[in-house]
The first five atom37 places (N, CA, C, CB, O) and aatype in JSON, in Angstrom:
{
  "aatype": [12, 0, 19, 16, 11, 14, 6, 11, 5, 10, 2, 19, 4, 13, 9, 7, 8, 19, 3, 15, 7, 11, 15, 16, 4, 19, 7, 2, 10, 0, 13, 5, 10, 7, 0, 19, 3, 11, 1, 10, 12, 6, 11, 18, 11, 11, 6, 0, 0, 16, 2, 3, 11, 15, 15, 13, 4, 13, 0, 18, 19, 4, 3, 2, 16, 0, 0, 6, 11, 6, 1, 7, 9, 16, 9, 15, 16, 16, 10, 9, 11, 9, 4, 16, 11, 11, 13, 0, 9, 2, 19, 10, 3, 4, 14, 7, 8, 11, 3, 13, 9, 11, 2, 12, 19, 1, 19, 10, 10, 11, 10, 12, 15, 5, 15],
  "atom_mask": [
    [1, 1, 1, 1, 1],
    [1, 1, 1, 1, 1],
    [1, 1, 1, 1, 1],
    [1, 1, 1, 1, 1],
    [1, 1, 1, 1, 1],
    [1, 1, 1, 1, 1],
    [1, 1, 1, 1, 1],
    [1, 1, 1, 1, 1],
    [1, 1, 1, 1, 1],
    [1, 1, 1, 1, 1],
    [1, 1, 1, 1, 1],
    [1, 1, 1, 1, 1],
    [1, 1, 1, 1, 1],
    [1, 1, 1, 1, 1],
    [1, 1, 1, 1, 1],
    [1, 1, 1, 0, 1],
    [1, 1, 1, 1, 1],
    [1, 1, 1, 1, 1],
    [1, 1, 1, 1, 1],
    [1, 1, 1, 1, 1],
    [1, 1, 1, 0, 1],
    [1, 1, 1, 1, 1],
    [1, 1, 1, 1, 1],
    [1, 1, 1, 1, 1],
    [1, 1, 1, 1, 1],
    [1, 1, 1, 1, 1],
    [1, 1, 1, 0, 1],
    [1, 1, 1, 1, 1],
    [1, 1, 1, 1, 1],
    [1, 1, 1, 1, 1],
    [1, 1, 1, 1, 1],
    [1, 1, 1, 1, 1],
    [1, 1, 1, 1, 1],
    [1, 1, 1, 0, 1],
    [1, 1, 1, 1, 1],
    [1, 1, 1, 1, 1],
    [1, 1, 1, 1, 1],
    [1, 1, 1, 1, 1],
    [1, 1, 1, 1, 1],
    [1, 1, 1, 1, 1],
    [1, 1, 1, 1, 1],
    [1, 1, 1, 1, 1],
    [1, 1, 1, 1, 1],
    [1, 1, 1, 1, 1],
    [1, 1, 1, 1, 1],
    [1, 1, 1, 1, 1],
    [1, 1, 1, 1, 1],
    [1, 1, 1, 1, 1],
    [1, 1, 1, 1, 1],
    [1, 1, 1, 1, 1],
    [1, 1, 1, 1, 1],
    [1, 1, 1, 1, 1],
    [1, 1, 1, 1, 1],
    [1, 1, 1, 1, 1],
    [1, 1, 1, 1, 1],
    [1, 1, 1, 1, 1],
    [1, 1, 1, 1, 1],
    [1, 1, 1, 1, 1],
    [1, 1, 1, 1, 1],
    [1, 1, 1, 1, 1],
    [1, 1, 1, 1, 1],
    [1, 1, 1, 1, 1],
    [1, 1, 1, 1, 1],
    [1, 1, 1, 1, 1],
    [1, 1, 1, 1, 1],
    [1, 1, 1, 1, 1],
    [1, 1, 1, 1, 1],
    [1, 1, 1, 1, 1],
    [1, 1, 1, 1, 1],
    [1, 1, 1, 1, 1],
    [1, 1, 1, 1, 1],
    [1, 1, 1, 0, 1],
    [1, 1, 1, 1, 1],
    [1, 1, 1, 1, 1],
    [1, 1, 1, 1, 1],
    [1, 1, 1, 1, 1],
    [1, 1, 1, 1, 1],
    [1, 1, 1, 1, 1],
    [1, 1, 1, 1, 1],
    [1, 1, 1, 1, 1],
    [1, 1, 1, 1, 1],
    [1, 1, 1, 1, 1],
    [1, 1, 1, 1, 1],
    [1, 1, 1, 1, 1],
    [1, 1, 1, 1, 1],
    [1, 1, 1, 1, 1],
    [1, 1, 1, 1, 1],
    [1, 1, 1, 1, 1],
    [1, 1, 1, 1, 1],
    [1, 1, 1, 1, 1],
    [1, 1, 1, 1, 1],
    [1, 1, 1, 1, 1],
    [1, 1, 1, 1, 1],
    [1, 1, 1, 1, 1],
    [1, 1, 1, 1, 1],
    [1, 1, 1, 0, 1],
    [1, 1, 1, 1, 1],
    [1, 1, 1, 1, 1],
    [1, 1, 1, 1, 1],
    [1, 1, 1, 1, 1],
    [1, 1, 1, 1, 1],
    [1, 1, 1, 1, 1],
    [1, 1, 1, 1, 1],
    [1, 1, 1, 1, 1],
    [1, 1, 1, 1, 1],
    [1, 1, 1, 1, 1],
    [1, 1, 1, 1, 1],
    [1, 1, 1, 1, 1],
    [1, 1, 1, 1, 1],
    [1, 1, 1, 1, 1],
    [1, 1, 1, 1, 1],
    [1, 1, 1, 1, 1],
    [1, 1, 1, 1, 1],
    [1, 1, 1, 1, 1],
    [1, 1, 1, 1, 1]
  ],
  "atom_positions": [
    [[82.76, 107.11, 115.58], [83.82, 107.22, 114.74], [83.9, 105.8, 114.02], [85.11, 107.65, 115.53], [83.96, 104.75, 114.66]],
    [[83.89, 105.86, 112.71], [83.91, 104.51, 112.02], [85.33, 104.11, 111.8], [83.14, 104.53, 110.64], [86.25, 104.89, 111.55]],
    [[85.4, 102.74, 111.93], [86.6, 102.11, 111.81], [86.76, 101.72, 110.36], [86.7, 100.96, 112.74], [85.93, 101.03, 109.77]],
    [[87.91, 102.2, 109.79], [88.11, 101.88, 108.28], [88.84, 100.48, 108.19], [89.05, 103.1, 107.49], [89.73, 100.19, 109.0]],
    [[88.45, 99.67, 107.24], [89.07, 98.42, 107.01], [90.42, 98.51, 106.39], [88.22, 97.62, 106.19], [90.53, 99.31, 105.46]],
    [[91.49, 97.83, 106.76], [92.77, 98.04, 105.95], [92.67, 97.49, 104.77], [93.95, 97.52, 106.54], [91.99, 96.48, 104.52]],
    [[93.37, 98.15, 103.92], [93.51, 97.9, 102.42], [94.03, 96.43, 102.14], [94.56, 98.98, 101.76], [93.45, 95.76, 101.29]],
    [[95.03, 95.95, 102.79], [95.69, 94.73, 102.35], [95.88, 93.99, 103.58], [97.01, 94.96, 101.58], [96.04, 94.56, 104.67]],
    [[95.88, 92.65, 103.41], [96.29, 91.68, 104.51], [97.77, 91.03, 104.21], [95.14, 90.47, 104.62], [98.09, 90.61, 103.1]],
    [[98.51, 91.02, 105.24], [99.77, 90.48, 105.17], [99.83, 89.39, 106.16], [100.8, 91.47, 105.37], [99.29, 89.52, 107.26]],
    [[100.51, 88.25, 105.79], [100.84, 87.02, 106.6], [102.31, 86.97, 106.81], [100.35, 85.69, 105.9], [103.05, 86.74, 105.85]],
    [[102.76, 87.15, 107.95], [104.17, 87.1, 108.29], [104.54, 85.97, 109.3], [104.58, 88.43, 108.85], [103.88, 85.83, 110.33]],
    [[105.53, 85.21, 109.02], [105.88, 84.14, 109.89], [107.32, 84.35, 110.45], [105.74, 82.8, 109.14], [108.23, 84.55, 109.64]],
    [[107.55, 84.32, 111.66], [108.86, 84.45, 112.34], [109.42, 83.03, 112.55], [108.71, 85.22, 113.74], [108.87, 82.3, 113.37]],
    [[110.5, 82.59, 111.85], [111.08, 81.31, 112.02], [112.62, 81.47, 112.26], [110.76, 80.42, 110.78], [113.28, 82.27, 111.6]],
    [[113.11, 80.72, 113.14], [114.56, 80.89, 113.42], [115.08, 79.99, 114.5], [0.0, 0.0, 0.0], [114.27, 79.27, 115.09]],
    [[116.29, 79.96, 114.81], [116.87, 79.11, 115.76], [116.25, 79.49, 117.13], [118.41, 79.23, 115.73], [115.73, 80.58, 117.35]],
    [[116.36, 78.52, 117.98], [115.92, 78.79, 119.41], [116.77, 79.88, 120.01], [116.01, 77.48, 120.31], [117.98, 79.92, 119.8]],
    [[116.1, 80.79, 120.78], [116.83, 81.83, 121.51], [117.32, 82.93, 120.5], [118.05, 81.2, 122.3], [118.15, 83.75, 120.89]],
    [[116.85, 82.96, 119.28], [117.29, 84.06, 118.38], [116.43, 85.41, 118.54], [117.2, 83.53, 116.88], [116.65, 86.38, 117.81]],
    [[115.49, 85.43, 119.47], [114.62, 86.62, 119.58], [113.42, 86.64, 118.89], [0.0, 0.0, 0.0], [112.85, 87.74, 118.88]],
    [[112.78, 85.58, 118.2], [111.62, 85.64, 117.56], [110.39, 86.26, 118.3], [111.36, 84.37, 117.16], [109.75, 87.21, 117.85]],
    [[110.12, 85.61, 119.54], [108.97, 86.0, 120.28], [109.24, 87.41, 120.91], [108.64, 84.92, 121.37], [108.28, 88.18, 121.06]],
    [[110.44, 87.77, 121.25], [110.65, 89.12, 121.69], [110.43, 90.23, 120.59], [112.05, 89.2, 122.21], [109.92, 91.32, 120.84]],
    [[110.83, 89.84, 119.39], [110.72, 90.62, 118.28], [109.15, 90.85, 117.95], [111.5, 89.94, 117.14], [108.69, 91.98, 117.8]],
    [[108.38, 89.66, 117.85], [106.89, 89.79, 117.63], [106.34, 90.52, 118.69], [106.16, 88.49, 117.53], [105.6, 91.44, 118.33]],
    [[106.5, 90.37, 119.99], [105.98, 90.98, 121.13], [106.07, 92.49, 120.94], [0.0, 0.0, 0.0], [105.08, 93.22, 120.98]],
    [[107.52, 92.98, 120.68], [107.77, 94.28, 120.58], [107.05, 94.95, 119.43], [109.13, 94.44, 120.5], [106.55, 96.07, 119.56]],
    [[106.99, 94.24, 118.3], [106.29, 94.8, 117.12], [104.84, 95.0, 117.37], [106.46, 93.9, 115.92], [104.25, 95.97, 116.91]],
    [[104.22, 94.0, 118.16], [102.82, 94.1, 118.5], [102.65, 95.24, 119.44], [102.28, 92.8, 119.09], [101.64, 95.93, 119.3]],
    [[103.5, 95.54, 120.4], [103.33, 96.71, 121.32], [103.72, 97.95, 120.58], [104.2, 96.57, 122.62], [103.04, 98.94, 120.86]],
    [[104.62, 98.09, 119.72], [104.86, 99.38, 118.96], [103.88, 99.76, 118.07], [106.04, 99.35, 118.22], [103.7, 100.95, 117.84]],
    [[103.11, 98.76, 117.46], [101.99, 99.04, 116.55], [100.57, 99.06, 117.18], [102.01, 98.02, 115.47], [99.56, 99.16, 116.48]],
    [[100.54, 98.99, 118.44], [99.35, 99.11, 119.17], [98.45, 97.96, 119.42], [0.0, 0.0, 0.0], [97.31, 98.11, 119.84]],
    [[99.02, 96.69, 119.13], [98.21, 95.53, 119.3], [98.11, 95.07, 120.81], [98.78, 94.41, 118.42], [97.25, 94.31, 121.24]],
    [[99.13, 95.64, 121.54], [99.25, 95.39, 122.97], [99.43, 96.73, 123.64], [100.44, 94.41, 123.31], [100.41, 97.42, 123.36]],
    [[98.51, 97.13, 124.51], [98.5, 98.45, 125.21], [99.43, 98.51, 126.36], [97.13, 98.77, 125.71], [99.83, 97.46, 126.87]],
    [[99.77, 99.58, 126.78], [100.7, 99.83, 127.91], [100.36, 99.12, 129.1], [100.77, 101.22, 128.25], [101.27, 98.63, 129.76]],
    [[99.06, 99.0, 129.48], [98.69, 98.33, 130.68], [98.93, 96.92, 130.63], [97.35, 98.56, 130.98], [99.35, 96.37, 131.64]],
    [[98.7, 96.24, 129.53], [99.0, 94.83, 129.44], [100.48, 94.54, 129.33], [98.29, 94.25, 128.29], [100.96, 93.48, 129.73]],
    [[101.24, 95.57, 128.75], [102.71, 95.36, 128.66], [103.23, 95.44, 129.98], [103.41, 96.35, 127.77], [104.16, 94.69, 130.29]],
    [[102.7, 96.33, 130.86], [103.19, 96.29, 132.37], [102.95, 95.03, 133.04], [102.5, 97.35, 133.22], [103.79, 94.56, 133.81]],
    [[101.78, 94.42, 132.77], [101.36, 93.21, 133.36], [102.5, 92.19, 132.96], [99.89, 92.79, 132.86], [103.0, 91.43, 133.8]],
    [[102.86, 92.21, 131.69], [103.84, 91.27, 131.19], [105.24, 91.51, 131.94], [103.98, 91.45, 129.61], [105.86, 90.58, 132.46]],
    [[105.63, 92.68, 131.94], [106.8, 93.16, 132.65], [106.98, 92.69, 134.06], [106.78, 94.58, 132.66], [108.02, 92.19, 134.47]],
    [[105.81, 92.9, 134.85], [105.8, 92.33, 136.21], [105.98, 90.81, 136.22], [104.5, 92.69, 136.9], [106.79, 90.26, 136.96]],
    [[105.14, 90.15, 135.33], [105.18, 88.74, 135.41], [106.58, 88.18, 135.04], [104.12, 88.16, 134.51], [107.05, 87.22, 135.66]],
    [[107.25, 88.78, 134.04], [108.58, 88.39, 133.81], [109.44, 88.61, 134.81], [109.07, 88.94, 132.77], [110.23, 87.71, 135.09]],
    [[109.45, 89.74, 135.47], [110.29, 89.95, 136.7], [110.08, 89.09, 137.62], [110.15, 91.15, 137.3], [111.07, 88.56, 138.11]],
    [[108.87, 88.73, 138.06], [108.48, 87.75, 139.06], [109.06, 86.33, 138.74], [106.93, 87.7, 139.15], [109.4, 85.56, 139.63]],
    [[109.15, 86.04, 137.5], [109.8, 84.74, 137.04], [111.28, 84.78, 136.88], [109.23, 84.3, 135.73], [111.92, 83.85, 136.38]],
    [[111.85, 85.98, 137.35], [113.32, 86.17, 137.14], [113.73, 86.13, 135.63], [114.11, 85.07, 137.93], [114.82, 85.67, 135.3]],
    [[112.84, 86.6, 134.75], [113.13, 86.59, 133.27], [112.56, 88.09, 132.74], [112.3, 85.2, 132.47], [111.74, 88.23, 131.83]],
    [[113.12, 89.05, 133.44], [112.76, 90.52, 133.05], [112.96, 90.76, 131.5], [113.73, 91.59, 133.9], [112.13, 91.39, 130.85]],
    [[114.14, 90.23, 130.91], [114.24, 90.46, 129.66], [113.31, 89.76, 128.51], [115.48, 90.23, 129.48], [113.32, 89.96, 127.3]],
    [[112.51, 88.89, 129.26], [111.51, 88.08, 128.34], [110.16, 88.75, 128.3], [111.29, 86.57, 128.86], [109.21, 88.15, 127.8]],
    [[110.02, 89.94, 128.79], [108.81, 90.66, 128.85], [107.95, 90.68, 127.58], [109.11, 91.98, 129.22], [106.75, 90.4, 127.59]],
    [[108.69, 91.08, 126.38], [107.96, 91.19, 125.2], [107.6, 89.7, 124.55], [108.81, 92.08, 124.23], [106.66, 89.53, 123.78]],
    [[108.47, 88.71, 124.97], [108.17, 87.32, 124.46], [106.95, 86.89, 125.13], [109.34, 86.29, 124.73], [106.24, 86.04, 124.58]],
    [[106.6, 87.42, 126.34], [105.27, 86.99, 127.03], [104.09, 87.36, 126.32], [105.12, 87.57, 128.38], [103.04, 86.83, 126.66]],
    [[104.1, 88.2, 125.35], [103.01, 88.54, 124.39], [102.68, 87.39, 123.74], [103.33, 89.58, 123.4], [101.49, 87.09, 123.63]],
    [[103.62, 86.62, 123.23], [103.26, 85.32, 122.43], [103.46, 84.14, 123.25], [104.14, 85.15, 121.12], [102.71, 83.21, 122.94]],
    [[104.27, 83.9, 124.24], [104.32, 82.69, 125.0], [103.27, 82.78, 126.21], [105.79, 82.45, 125.5], [103.48, 83.37, 127.26]],
    [[102.18, 82.1, 125.87], [101.14, 82.15, 126.9], [101.06, 81.21, 127.89], [100.01, 82.14, 126.37], [100.45, 81.51, 128.92]],
    [[101.6, 80.01, 127.76], [101.62, 78.92, 128.79], [102.47, 78.93, 129.83], [101.84, 77.79, 128.27], [103.54, 79.52, 129.69]],
    [[102.19, 78.36, 130.92], [103.08, 78.29, 132.07], [104.53, 77.72, 131.57], [102.41, 77.32, 133.23], [105.6, 78.28, 131.8]],
    [[104.35, 76.48, 130.83], [105.56, 75.78, 130.43], [106.39, 76.8, 129.52], [105.18, 74.38, 129.64], [107.6, 76.86, 129.74]],
    [[105.9, 77.51, 128.63], [106.69, 78.41, 127.79], [107.34, 79.37, 128.69], [105.84, 79.13, 126.72], [108.54, 79.6, 128.54]],
    [[106.67, 79.95, 129.6], [107.1, 81.14, 130.38], [108.26, 80.46, 131.42], [105.71, 81.91, 131.23], [109.28, 81.09, 131.7]],
    [[108.02, 79.3, 131.89], [108.96, 78.74, 132.81], [110.33, 78.35, 132.12], [108.31, 77.52, 133.47], [111.42, 78.53, 132.65]],
    [[110.11, 77.78, 130.86], [111.38, 77.4, 130.14], [111.93, 78.35, 129.21], [111.2, 76.21, 129.4], [112.96, 78.1, 128.59]],
    [[111.29, 79.45, 129.08], [111.8, 80.52, 128.23], [111.94, 80.14, 126.77], [0.0, 0.0, 0.0], [112.88, 80.55, 126.1]],
    [[110.99, 79.34, 126.28], [111.0, 78.87, 124.81], [109.61, 78.93, 124.34], [111.58, 77.37, 124.61], [108.72, 78.83, 125.18]],
    [[109.3, 79.1, 123.04], [108.08, 78.82, 122.5], [107.85, 77.32, 122.16], [107.93, 79.63, 121.36], [108.73, 76.64, 121.64]],
    [[106.65, 76.85, 122.49], [106.35, 75.47, 122.34], [105.21, 75.34, 121.14], [105.84, 74.87, 123.81], [105.22, 74.39, 120.35]],
    [[104.34, 76.29, 121.1], [103.23, 76.26, 120.18], [103.24, 77.52, 119.37], [101.91, 76.09, 120.91], [103.52, 78.62, 119.85]],
    [[102.95, 77.33, 118.21], [102.94, 78.6, 117.17], [101.81, 79.45, 117.74], [102.6, 78.16, 115.45], [100.78, 78.96, 118.2]],
    [[102.07, 80.78, 117.69], [100.98, 81.77, 118.18], [100.79, 82.66, 117.14], [101.32, 82.57, 119.48], [101.72, 83.04, 116.42]],
    [[99.48, 83.07, 116.99], [99.08, 84.06, 115.97], [98.82, 85.47, 116.77], [97.7, 83.51, 115.14], [98.12, 85.53, 117.78]],
    [[99.41, 86.45, 116.24], [99.15, 87.82, 116.74], [98.63, 88.63, 115.62], [100.42, 88.48, 117.34], [99.25, 88.77, 114.56]],
    [[97.41, 89.19, 115.89], [96.79, 89.95, 114.71], [97.17, 91.62, 115.08], [94.94, 89.61, 114.61], [96.89, 92.13, 116.17]],
    [[97.72, 92.22, 114.16], [98.02, 93.65, 114.15], [97.35, 94.41, 113.06], [99.45, 93.86, 114.03], [97.52, 94.09, 111.89]],
    [[96.62, 95.36, 113.39], [95.85, 96.24, 112.37], [96.46, 97.6, 112.49], [94.2, 96.32, 112.64], [96.65, 98.21, 113.55]],
    [[96.8, 98.07, 111.11], [97.19, 99.48, 110.87], [96.12, 100.07, 109.98], [98.65, 99.61, 110.19], [95.17, 99.42, 109.56]],
    [[96.33, 101.3, 109.74], [95.48, 101.98, 108.77], [95.38, 101.16, 107.45], [96.03, 103.4, 108.48], [94.3, 100.89, 106.92]],
    [[96.62, 100.78, 106.96], [96.69, 100.25, 105.62], [96.8, 98.62, 105.67], [97.96, 100.92, 104.87], [96.56, 97.98, 104.65]],
    [[97.15, 98.04, 106.79], [97.3, 96.54, 106.65], [96.73, 95.91, 107.83], [98.78, 96.1, 106.5], [96.79, 96.44, 108.94]],
    [[96.14, 94.73, 107.62], [95.74, 93.79, 108.54], [96.93, 92.66, 108.48], [94.24, 93.23, 108.19], [97.17, 91.96, 107.5]],
    [[97.57, 92.63, 109.67], [98.87, 91.67, 109.64], [98.65, 90.75, 110.61], [100.28, 92.35, 109.92], [98.37, 91.01, 111.78]],
    [[98.8, 89.34, 110.0], [98.67, 88.21, 110.82], [100.22, 87.81, 111.02], [97.7, 87.02, 110.13], [100.92, 87.55, 110.04]],
    [[100.66, 87.8, 112.21], [102.04, 87.42, 112.6], [102.1, 86.05, 113.33], [102.64, 88.52, 113.53], [101.47, 85.85, 114.37]],
    [[102.85, 85.14, 112.78], [103.04, 83.82, 113.34], [104.41, 83.77, 114.15], [103.02, 82.75, 112.17], [105.48, 83.98, 113.58]],
    [[104.32, 83.5, 115.44], [105.55, 83.31, 116.17], [105.69, 81.78, 116.33], [105.54, 84.08, 117.56], [104.92, 81.14, 117.05]],
    [[106.75, 81.2, 115.62], [106.9, 79.81, 115.65], [108.07, 79.44, 116.66], [107.15, 79.3, 114.19], [108.99, 80.19, 116.99]],
    [[107.84, 78.05, 117.09], [108.98, 77.5, 117.9], [110.31, 77.32, 117.19], [108.6, 76.2, 118.45], [110.31, 76.96, 116.02]],
    [[111.32, 77.51, 117.79], [112.69, 77.35, 117.21], [113.47, 76.11, 117.88], [0.0, 0.0, 0.0], [114.48, 75.67, 117.34]],
    [[113.02, 75.6, 118.95], [113.6, 74.57, 119.65], [113.3, 73.19, 118.88], [113.06, 74.59, 121.12], [112.15, 72.86, 118.58]],
    [[114.4, 72.44, 118.59], [114.31, 71.2, 117.93], [113.21, 70.29, 118.2], [115.4, 70.56, 118.17], [112.64, 69.62, 117.34]],
    [[112.9, 70.3, 119.63], [111.81, 69.36, 120.08], [110.45, 69.72, 119.65], [111.79, 69.25, 121.55], [109.5, 68.94, 119.75]],
    [[110.34, 71.06, 119.11], [108.95, 71.63, 118.84], [108.91, 71.98, 117.36], [108.61, 72.96, 119.76], [107.88, 72.51, 116.93]],
    [[109.86, 71.75, 116.58], [109.8, 72.01, 115.03], [108.58, 71.47, 114.37], [111.02, 71.37, 114.31], [107.99, 72.07, 113.47]],
    [[108.21, 70.3, 114.87], [106.94, 69.69, 114.34], [105.7, 70.53, 114.34], [106.64, 68.52, 115.09], [104.91, 70.62, 113.4]],
    [[105.61, 71.17, 115.6], [104.48, 72.15, 115.76], [104.47, 73.21, 114.82], [104.49, 72.75, 117.06], [103.4, 73.62, 114.37]],
    [[105.6, 73.73, 114.46], [105.75, 74.86, 113.42], [105.44, 74.27, 112.11], [107.22, 75.51, 113.39], [104.57, 74.84, 111.45]],
    [[105.97, 73.27, 111.66], [105.85, 72.59, 110.33], [104.29, 72.31, 110.22], [106.79, 71.15, 110.24], [103.7, 72.68, 109.21]],
    [[103.68, 71.72, 111.17], [102.17, 71.4, 111.1], [101.4, 72.68, 110.75], [101.62, 70.79, 112.52], [100.54, 72.67, 109.87]],
    [[101.7, 73.76, 111.43], [100.86, 75.04, 111.19], [101.23, 75.45, 109.71], [101.22, 76.32, 112.33], [100.36, 75.66, 108.86]],
    [[102.54, 75.55, 109.46], [102.79, 76.04, 108.07], [102.19, 75.2, 106.95], [104.26, 76.12, 107.84], [101.67, 75.73, 105.97]],
    [[102.25, 73.96, 107.1], [101.55, 73.21, 106.11], [100.07, 73.41, 105.85], [101.72, 71.92, 106.42], [99.52, 73.38, 104.75]],
    [[99.49, 73.61, 107.06], [97.99, 73.87, 107.09], [97.66, 75.3, 106.39], [97.44, 73.85, 108.69], [96.69, 75.5, 105.66]],
    [[98.61, 76.23, 106.72], [98.47, 77.63, 106.02], [98.69, 77.51, 104.54], [99.53, 78.71, 106.59], [97.99, 78.15, 103.75]],
    [[99.66, 76.68, 104.12], [99.99, 76.72, 102.72], [98.88, 75.92, 101.95], [101.44, 76.13, 102.47], [98.67, 76.15, 100.76]],
    [[98.21, 75.03, 102.61], [97.14, 74.31, 101.86], [95.98, 75.26, 101.8], [96.71, 72.93, 102.55], [95.17, 75.09, 100.9]],
    [[95.82, 76.15, 102.57], [94.68, 77.19, 102.47], [94.92, 78.29, 101.39], [94.5, 77.92, 103.88], [93.99, 79.0, 101.02]],
    [[96.23, 78.42, 100.87], [96.54, 79.54, 99.96], [95.85, 79.29, 98.63], [98.08, 79.7, 99.76], [95.97, 80.1, 97.71]]
  ]
}
């Protein structure tokens, strides 16, 4: 079966205050659109429960480091690629904590310079 190339590319960046649900939203979106399968989502659910952060299971799709999982915040901007029949979507999950805003700004400036 041939894989068809999406017609358009979209770049989406989630920016907001710390603990506003950016990573959770991106993780849920990735799961709902098939970028994360059920087996991997179950792994994230178990890991979040083990860390006593069950409600963070979707955020674990984006927050990959031990420090991010332990603290429950995004430290580094994460790129999640989601493909649908019509779109190739690049989703950026950015940190919202004031100590890591510079990480977000650096990535956004680089992206803007490539446009």
